[in-house]
N, C-alpha and C positions, 0 to 999 in steps of 0.2 A: 578672188586669191586661191579659194579653196577648190574650187571646180578648175584651176589651172594646175594645182600641185597633184588634187586627186588623178586625173588623166593624165600627169606626167609620169608618175609611180605606176600606173593602170599599163603603160605602155611596156613596162616589163612585163605583164603579164604575170603577175604576183596574184592576184588577186584567183583569173583563173585557174595559174598553177593550184591553191591550195586547194579552192575549190574541187577541182578537177581530181585532184589526187586522192581528198577525201572521196568525193562520190565513187572513186571506186573502191574504196575500203568498206563503203556503206552497203554498196552492191553484195559482195560479199558476206557479209554481217548478216546482213538480211534471209539470205538463204539457211545461213547457221541458227539464227532466233527464230525461222522457222521452223527448223528441224527440232528446236528445243521445247517449243509452244506445243506442239503438234505430240510430239513423243509425253511431256509431261500430261497432255490431254489425255493419251490412251493409259498412259503407267499410274497415272493420280499421285497423290502425295498430300503434304499439305503441315499447317504448324498445329500447333496445342489451339485447341478450342477458346475464344475468348470467352469470360467470363461476363464480361461487361457488355450492354447493347451498343451497336453502333449504328451513329444518324448518318444517313445518307446526304442528305442536303440542307444542311445545318443553317446558314445565312439564306435560305428563302422567306423571300420578300423582306431582307432587313438590308440594313445601310449600317455602316461602320460606324461612322463621325462627321461631320460637316461643321462648318463655322468660317468665321473670317477672318482670313491671314491679310498680311501687307506684305505684298510680292515686289520686288526687285524684277521692274522692266528693262530689258539689254537692250530695244530699243532706242528708249529717250532717255537710259541712266536714272529713272526715274522710279518712287516707289509707291503703288499703288494698292488700294482694297480690294479685297478679289473673298469672293463665298467659296469657298472650297469643300467637294463633296468625296466621301471617300464609299464607293460602294461594296459590291460582295463579292466581286474580283478584286479588291484591292489596288484597284488602278486612282489616281488620283485625277479628278479634273477642278476646273478651277470655273468660275464662271464671273458675270461682272457684279451681278450680284445674286442674291436668294430668289428673286422675283425672277430673273432672266432661268434657273433653275425649276422651278416650282414652273415656270412654263415649256420646259425641254428645248428651249434653247438651244442650240448649239454653243458646248465651253468655250472657253476663250484657246483651252489646250488641256492636253493629259498626259498624266503622266506613270509609265511601265517601270515600277521600280527595281525593277532587277537588275543586280549587280551596283547598286548605289550604296552610299553609307549617308546616313543619318548626322548631322553633326549640330554640337550647340554652340559652338563657340570659333571666331575665326581664328586662333592658337591654331587649333587642329584645324582648319581649310587648308591655314596659310600652311603649315606642316604639309601638308599633302601634295598642296600647289608648288613648293618651292624643287620638289620632287618630279616636277614634269618638262624640264626642261636645266640640263646640267650646268653648274657655272650660273645659275641667275636664281637668287634669292631675297626675296623681301624679308622686311622684319615686321614684326606688331607693330603697326601705330606708325609707320613709314609711308600710311598715304594709299594706301587699298584702294585696288579699282574698284572694289564695291564698298561702300560706307554704308555701315546698318545704321537705320533710322533708330533703333532703340536699343537697352540692351540683352535684348532676348532672343538673338537671331535663331534659324532652324534652316540649315544646309544640305541637301541633298546631291554628294560629288559624288561623278562616273569617271573613271582613268580613261572615257574616247569620250563617254557620251557628254551634251548639254548639262551645265550645273546650275539649278536652281535656288533663290534667294529667298527666303522670308523669313518675317519676325512678326512677334506678338507684345503684347504691352505689359503684364507681368511674368515670373517665376513658374506661376499657377499655371498657366497658360501654355506656357513653353513647354512642362516636365509631360503636360497633357499629348499635347501636340508630337513633341519629340518620342512617346510610345507608341504614338499611330503609325509613322513614318516608320518606325522602327520595324512594326506590326506588317507594314505595307510593303516592307523592305525582307522580314523573313519568309513573308510567303511567295513572294515570289523568284525567291531563290531557292524555293524546296524541290528542286528539281522536275523532270517529269513525270508524267501520268504513269503508273504501275498499270493502268489498266489499261496498256497499248501494250499484248503479250510481245509483239514483234518487233512493231516500230521504236519504242525506247531502248530494249537493250541491245537492237541492231546500231542506232543511232551514239547510245553511250561508251559501246565496243570501239565502232570506229571511230570515233574522236577520242578514246583513250590508246588504242592503235596507232596514230596516222599521231600523235604526240610523241608516243615511244620511239616511233623511228624518226621524229626528231631531235631525239635526245631528253624528252621533257618528263620524267618519272614523276611519281608523286601525285600530290593530290594538288587542284586548279580553284583557284578562288573563283573562276569567270564562268566556269560550269554553269550557268543558271540563268533563268529566263527559259523560254522555247527556244526549238531548234534553229529557226534562223537567226535567234540573237546570240548562242550560244555558237554558232558557226559566224558571225560576224564578230565577236571575241577572238575565235582560230585567227582570223584576218588579220585584226588589229595588232593581233601578239605580234607579228615580222612585221605589218607596216607600218603599227605605231613606230617603230625606232629610225625607220628608213626617212619617214616624213621629220622625223624631229632632227636627224642632222643634217638636212636636206633643206630644212626651212629655218630653224634655230639660228645658224649664225644669217643669216637677210635679216632677220626683225630686227627694227628700228624704235627709238623712243627710249621710255624711261623703263625701267623694271616691270611696275607694277601692266604698263600698258602692252609692253610685250608678250607676258603671261597670258595677257584676254586676250590677245590676238591670237596666240597659240593656241588657248583654249577654245574658242571660236573658229578656225580651222579645222582643230581636232575632233569636233562636236559633228562638223558640216562633213568631213570626210567620212566619219561613223554613219553618219545616214543614209551617205549615198552606198557603204558598202553592205549596208541593211537591207536596203531595198532589192540589194541584189541578189546577198545569200537568201533572202524570200523567195524571191522567183526560184532561185537555182534549186531550196531545196524541195521548193513544191513541186518540180520538174522532177527531180530526181526522186519521189517520195511514189508520184505517177510510173512512173516506169518502173520502178520494183511492185506496188500495185498489180500492174498490168501482168507478170510473172509469176504472180500468187496461186493462182487459179491449178496453172503447171506443174509448180513446186510442189503445191498439196497434194497430188493428183501422184507425184510421184511417190513422196513420203510413205503417205497411207497404203502403200503398193505394194513397198519394200522398204518399210522400217526395220522389220527381223534383221535383213542384211547391211543395213548401214548400221546397225545397232551394234552387229557383231564383227564390222568390218574399222568403224570406230575404237571397239574395247583392244583388237589387234594390234591396230597402231598404237593405242598409249601403252598396250605391254613394251612393247620395243621402245618410246621414248621413255618410261619410269624407267627403265632398266640401264636407260642411259644418263638421266637426270637423276636420279633419290639420291646415289650415292653423294654427288657434291652439292646437292642440294643439304643435305644431311647434314653435309659441315658444317655448310654456312651457317645452318640453322643454330646448331650446338653452339658455335664460336662467335657468333655476333647477334641472336637472336634471342634464344632464350634467356641469357645476362638479363635483359632491359624487358621480356615480356612484363614483370610480373612492377615495374617502376613505371611502364606505360598506362597499366590496368589500374592502379592507384592514381594514376594523372588521371584518369578519365573517371574511374567510381567515384570519387570523393563530391566533385561540385554537383555531378550530373543526379547521386541518391541523395542531397541536397535540395536540390530542384524537385523533384518528383516529390521528396516528404513535405515542400512546402506548398505546392499543391493538394494535396492531401489537408494542411493546416488552413488552408486557403476557402476548402471546400467544409470544412468541418464548422468551419467561424459562420462562415454564410448561412448554414443551415443551422446554426444554435440562436443566432439574429434572428431568422424565421421562427422560429420554437417560440424565442423572447416576444415576437409582437404577437404571434398568435396566443400566447396565454394572455394575455394584457388585453384579450377583447376584442383583438380585430376578427375572427371567425374567417369562416371561407375567403370572404372578399379581402380581408386584408391577404391574408394565404396567396390567394389567389398574385393580386399585385407582386408580393415578392417572386413566388414563381415565375412572373413574367421576365422581372431582373436574371432573375438566379438562370431561366432557361440559355442564356447567352453567355453566363459568365467564363467561359471558356476564351471566347473570341473578344472580351473585354478589357483593351493591351494595357490598361492603367491599373488595373484587380491582378492580370498576371505580369506587372512587372515583378512584382519581387518574387516570384519562383523565374524568372527570366534569369536579373542579375545574380542569383545562387550559380546558375550553370556557365555563365559569365568571365567567373571566376579558373574558371578551366585553363588549364598552363602546360603546353609539353616544351617548357623553355629546356632545354640540353640535349632535347630529343630530336626537336624539328630538323637540325642540320646533318644527324647521323642519316636520320628516314627520311630527309627531302618531304620535309610538311611544309608546306609553302606559312601558314600560320589555322590556328586551330577552330577560325571563326565554321569550316565547314562541317565539325563537329558541333561544336556550339549552336549552331542554327537548328542543325536537325536533330540534335534532343530538347531545342524549345518546340519543334514541332511536333513531338512526340508529345510532352507535356500538356502541349495544347489539346492534342486528339483522345490522349488519357480524361485529360480535364471534361470534356463535351461529353464521352461515352460515360460516365460519371455521372452528371446533370442528368444526360439522358434518360441511365438507368431508373435513376433517381425519380425523377418525372414520370417513367413510366408504373413504376411499382407505386409512386403514392397515388396515382391516381386510379389503381387500380381496387386499392383500400379504401378510398372514399365515395367510389361510385356506386349511388345509391344509398348513401348511407348518411344519415344527419349526427354529427358529432358538437362537441363542445367543445370549450379553449383545451381544459385536460387533455380530453380522449384524442384532439386532433394532437398535441404533441407527442400523447405516446406513441402515437400512428404514424411522427415525424420520425421520431427517434429507433423506431424499429426498423423504417425502412433507409432508415442512414446509416444503422450498424450492418445491415446486410451489404449494403453499395461500400461500404468501407474496407468490410472483408474482399470483397473484389476487386476493388480498386487494388491494392496489395497485394493480389495475386498476379493479376494482369498489367501493375507496374513492374513488379519482378520479371514477369516472361518479358518483357518490354525492352530492358533494360538488358537483360542480359544479351539478347539481341541486339543489340547498339551495342553493345562491349564487343561482338563477336564481331558485327560488321567494321566497327570501327578499327580493331585492331587488322585485320584482314585488308582496310584501305592503306595500313600505316606498313605494315609489313610485305605484303605480295610486290609493292612498287620499288621496294628496296632490292628483295630478292632477285626479282627479273632484270633491276637494273644490273645485279652482280654476273647473275647466270648469263645472261643474252649475248653479250659477247664471247663466252665460253661454246657455247653452241650453236653459233650463228650459220656455220658452215657445216654442222650438221645434220640439221633439221630438213635441208629442202630434197634429201634423199630418200624422207619417211614418204614424201608423197607419194612417190611411186607404190606404194604397198597400197593404196587406196585404188578400186577402179573407178574408174573416168565417169563414168554414170553419178557418180556416189562423191566426186572430188567437190563439188561446190558446196553439201553439207557439213563436209568434214576438212577442216583447212589446219593443216599440221602446229601452226602458229597459237590456236586456239588451245588443242590438245595439249601442246607445250607449258602454254597459264595454267591451264587445270591439274596439270602433274604440280606444277608448284604450288599450287592451293592447296592439293589435297595435303602435299608433303608438312604443310604447315598445321593445317586446321586441328590437328590430334592432340596437337600442343598449347594452341589458342582453346581450345574446348574443354582442355584440362585446367589450364589457369583458372578460367572462368567458375569453372566447377568447383575449387579448391578457394576462388573468390566467395561463392554463395554460402560457403561455412561461416566466416565472420559475419556477425550479428549486426555491427555497426552500419553494413550496408543492406540492411534489411531485406536480405533476396532469396526467397525460398530454394529448397536445395529440388534439383530435378528431379528425383523420387517422390517428390508433393505435389501429384496432380489431381486439382478438383475435377472428379468428371460427375455430372448430372446431379449436381449441388442445387441448380434450380431449375428443373428438366421443364418446366412451364414459360420458365423471361424469356426467352428467342421470341417466345409467338405472339409478347408483346412486341418482340421488334418492327414485325409484319405492319404493325400498326400507324397510321397516321401521327406525328406528333400532337403532342396535349395544347389545343390553345386555350389558357387559361381565365383570360380575359374574356369568350367567349362563352364557356360553358359553368365559370364561377363568378364572374361579374353582367352578364347580361350584355356584353360585349357592346353595350351604346358608347362606351368611353373611348375618346381620341386616345392612342396610346402616347405614353410618354417621348416627344425627341419626333414624332411620325412627319417624314418629308417624303416628298414626292419622288419618283423613279425615276428622273432623269432622264426621261424620255422611254423608257423600257415599257411604262405599264403606267395607266392609269390610278393604278392603286397605291394606298399609303403606304409608304413604307415606314417600321419601324426600325428605331436608329439605336443599337446596340451600346455606344459611349454616349452619354448624356453631356448638354452643353455647357459651357461658362458662364457665365454673366457675374461682369464686373461689379464690383462693391460700390465703385465712385459712379456706376451711369446704370441706367435701364435700357433693357432691350430694346434695340431700335428696328420697325420693322424692314423688316429687306434688308438690314447690315451695310446699305448702299450709299455713295456719298460721302465715306468717312478718308478723313486726310489724315495723314501720319502724322505723329507730331515731331515738329521741327524741317521739317520737308516742304517744298515748297508745292502749291496745290497744282495740281494736272488736268487742265479742261479734259473734256473726252466728250464725243457725241452723247448731245441729249442733256449736256449740262454747260451751255454756255450760259441758258439762265442762268443758271444760280450763279457765274460768277460775273455777271452781271449787277445782279441784285447784291451779292458782296460788293460789288466794287461801289454799290450808293453809300454805305457803313460808314460812319466816323469813325476815323484810324485813331486805336488807342495809343498813346506811350509805352510801349513793350519790346521787347525782344522779340524779333520772330520766333524763338523758338518759343516765347512763355505761352503758356494754356491761358483760356479765357478761366475770370473765372464765375461761378456758380453764378453769382448775384448780377454779375453786370449783363446791360443792355445786348451786346452781340451775342452773350451764350445766349441766353433764353429766346434772340430773335432765332440763332441758327436752329436751335434743337424744334420750335415751332414751325422753320422753316423745313426743315426735313420732312416733318410730320406729316406736313399739307404736301407738300413733294412725294410724299408714299400714298399718302390716302390719293389724290392725283391720280 
């Protein structure tokens, strides 16, 4: 069915039209991005130097989390236990059992969480589902098409892609897994890599200009994942409503069945669109890279003339645009600057303050254990855990929750902000980076202080406190710098689209004539549309800088003034950053112990990978080896390959007089037999 509707819509040429128009804009923006990159390389420039060290590959030889989850199988509408593994890429892979993972077998499936939302209740899920098909709304408890096997569901929802349903046995498990899933979504939505100095700005500018040409200004929640995913989201933004109007009236059956069929069709179409955008984007990048060498030669030869030509055009456009832009700025933007900034600063500053407190509490715990006679062995054990503190979603959850209170209500409609989630997730990523920088700096300072020295408990505590104070001072400065930069960027993201939306119609007919002022040889590097946006940006930048500067004076936000610059406060520190990460287990504990939570590499390596988040062991039962063959409470057993023998053995057991959902008593013979049988099967 999905194939039929997919090709029906494809006949309209919609996918080819969208990707073709985007490809044309991308090729133009690629030359502009290359010009900006070469110019930056020649002229230089940079931001204030960070006081904390930065770790290049923090998750090397690590995994985030793993454990057992019950997963809903769409094929036979049953729940089944799966071993779930979250690697350092934050992709979620699920296996038949833990043994399959350790044997590096192919996973049953893998989820890239870009664009998803992690939910913990059917109420939240149904609220989102009811918006998918207009006029079709299901109520909670009215026979949902997915009946959760326990009271603790975990759902991954996506506006276009396939939904994933999991559940666990306890509330404690649910909270931990929800934090992990949120971290996966947060990481996947973190935008494109800034290390790609040409492709990333070319893609983001092309995407923004293409959407603006369609009348879509402001932030976009689906600007997440890799370029092919973002491009697929762009196609689905137009394709999805057409599919819905075409398919919706033809769906038959009960409300739940129609919703389920629509989601399956939508997911299948999205998968096919994604496969096309993947191929088309790769071809587009390859075609642009072929031209890179020629364009680079022209740029380096004629850079001065290109810059002069651009400044000449900028001056002409500035004279035309600034009077109207200044009037708009004074009347419609300046009165709201302080309220927008306050809405951003209050929760963000609380979040960064909580990061500092969590870091401080962890170090206090280390000092206590060291003072109680633990020595360097105990210190190394704690440092092994603290080294991954920033990537521990459960311990960082209190920090993230502070920022989730960010609310732009009352300003969203005026400035065309779809939701504050874009700013919330960006702030959370910055908080995680600052936490890791603080931990990494503390590790190197402590290691340097302990190297070649024999210290007792009190001396170790003094050393820890000394390093802690140095790191906290550096964190306060870097936190202030990072937050001020975040506030400026957020204000620009809110205000610039609004101003462009108001100004573009007025100058739409005047801008093309400025293209005649540009030499033909330089026309691919200087686009009038880009120059116009730069002029609008310059018109509002001064006001934004002043607003942030005035806010820094307020003590409640704990921001440093711009005049306070720490230079050479620790001149030898950055030399330590060139050293590899400290291996506390090897240097202070002999390196013979197996790290807690160590797991196999999932087919990538035979080395053992240390796990950031520890496993959950239920109080009611001991850990089952390999976590296989577990049945969901209240759900009929689903025999799969390799388990027919187990079903036959269970069929011979005496039947008890109880309901199907009643669990076996720990003292009952079937319970003991099942436990022994599972252990025997695992050993075999």
